[in-house]
KOLGU-191662 format. One record per residue: residue number from 1; x, y, z of N, C-alpha, C in turn. Coordinates in nm, 3 decimals. Layout:
BEGIN
ATOM    k       nu       nv       nw      cau      cav      caw       cu       cv       cw
ATOM  NUM        X        Y        Z        X        Y        Z        X        Y        Z
...
END
This chain:
BEGIN
ATOM    k       nu       nv       nw      cau      cav      caw       cu       cv       cw
ATOM    1   -6.397    1.102    7.712   -6.260    1.080    7.760   -6.160    1.094    7.646
ATOM    2   -6.201    1.053    7.527   -6.110    1.063    7.414   -6.073    1.208    7.385
ATOM    3   -6.170    1.298    7.393   -6.146    1.439    7.365   -6.042    1.497    7.461
ATOM    4   -6.050    1.460    7.587   -5.956    1.510    7.686   -5.814    1.460    7.655
ATOM    5   -5.803    1.343    7.600   -5.672    1.289    7.567   -5.617    1.354    7.440
ATOM    6   -5.705    1.389    7.348   -5.661    1.445    7.220   -5.621    1.592    7.235
ATOM    7   -5.696    1.667    7.315   -5.668    1.811    7.329   -5.523    1.842    7.366
ATOM    8   -5.465    1.779    7.469   -5.325    1.808    7.502   -5.231    1.786    7.385
ATOM    9   -5.258    1.686    7.301   -5.172    1.660    7.185   -5.178    1.777    7.087
ATOM   10   -5.299    1.833    7.066   -5.315    1.948    6.977   -5.240    2.069    7.035
ATOM   11   -5.254    2.089    7.166   -5.186    2.200    7.231   -5.034    2.182    7.222
ATOM   12   -4.989    2.058    7.235   -4.846    2.031    7.228   -4.791    2.061    7.089
ATOM   13   -4.870    2.028    6.985   -4.828    2.057    6.847   -4.819    2.207    6.825
ATOM   14   -4.915    2.281    6.882   -4.912    2.428    6.870   -4.789    2.482    6.943
ATOM   15   -4.758    2.425    7.059   -4.640    2.468    7.135   -4.513    2.447    7.053
ATOM   16   -4.504    2.333    6.984   -4.386    2.304    6.902   -4.370    2.410    6.793
ATOM   17   -4.483    2.454    6.734   -4.477    2.557    6.631   -4.426    2.688    6.690
ATOM   18   -4.474    2.723    6.809   -4.430    2.846    6.875   -4.280    2.838    6.909
ATOM   19   -4.235    2.720    6.951   -4.094    2.702    6.984   -4.007    2.729    6.861
ATOM   20   -4.054    2.687    6.745   -3.979    2.709    6.622   -3.979    2.856    6.582
ATOM   21   -4.090    2.926    6.613   -4.101    3.068    6.576   -4.006    3.153    6.661
ATOM   22   -4.003    3.128    6.789   -3.913    3.207    6.875   -3.932    3.175    7.021
ATOM   23   -3.826    3.188    7.099   -3.832    3.151    7.240   -3.926    3.244    7.317
ATOM   24   -3.932    3.373    7.279   -4.019    3.467    7.350   -4.165    3.426    7.331
ATOM   25   -4.203    3.400    7.207   -4.341    3.357    7.180   -4.367    3.222    7.245
ATOM   26   -4.267    3.137    7.246   -4.283    3.002    7.301   -4.310    3.007    7.451
ATOM   27   -4.234    3.088    7.522   -4.253    3.097    7.668   -4.393    3.151    7.698
ATOM   28   -4.439    3.247    7.617   -4.573    3.303    7.637   -4.678    3.196    7.608
ATOM   29   -4.660    3.122    7.501   -4.754    3.017    7.464   -4.752    2.906    7.569
ATOM   30   -4.633    2.870    7.615   -4.619    2.765    7.716   -4.696    2.803    7.843
ATOM   31   -4.685    2.931    7.881   -4.755    2.978    8.001   -4.906    2.968    7.981
ATOM   32   -4.954    3.007    7.863   -5.098    3.001    7.834   -5.144    2.856    7.829
ATOM   33   -5.067    2.771    7.764   -5.105    2.630    7.751   -5.112    2.565    7.888
ATOM   34   -5.015    2.593    7.972   -5.013    2.532    8.106   -5.137    2.575    8.185
ATOM   35   -5.179    2.702    8.168   -5.298    2.749    8.238   -5.422    2.678    8.185
ATOM   36   -5.428    2.660    8.053   -5.543    2.592    7.991   -5.549    2.447    8.041
ATOM   37   -5.434    2.382    8.046   -5.430    2.241    8.089   -5.472    2.231    8.236
ATOM   38   -5.429    2.328    8.319   -5.466    2.326    8.461   -5.616    2.344    8.478
ATOM   39   -5.676    2.431    8.394   -5.821    2.454    8.402   -5.896    2.326    8.365
ATOM   40   -5.844    2.253    8.266   -5.908    2.128    8.226   -5.869    2.019    8.324
END
């Protein structure tokens, strides 16, 4: 259960990095992250 709670935090940190890099990359990353979260 701990791993499932930690993973979204790691994904969120990656999303923040993408947001800083650029909105185009961020929207693409956000879409991928949301799909990964839905699968889990």
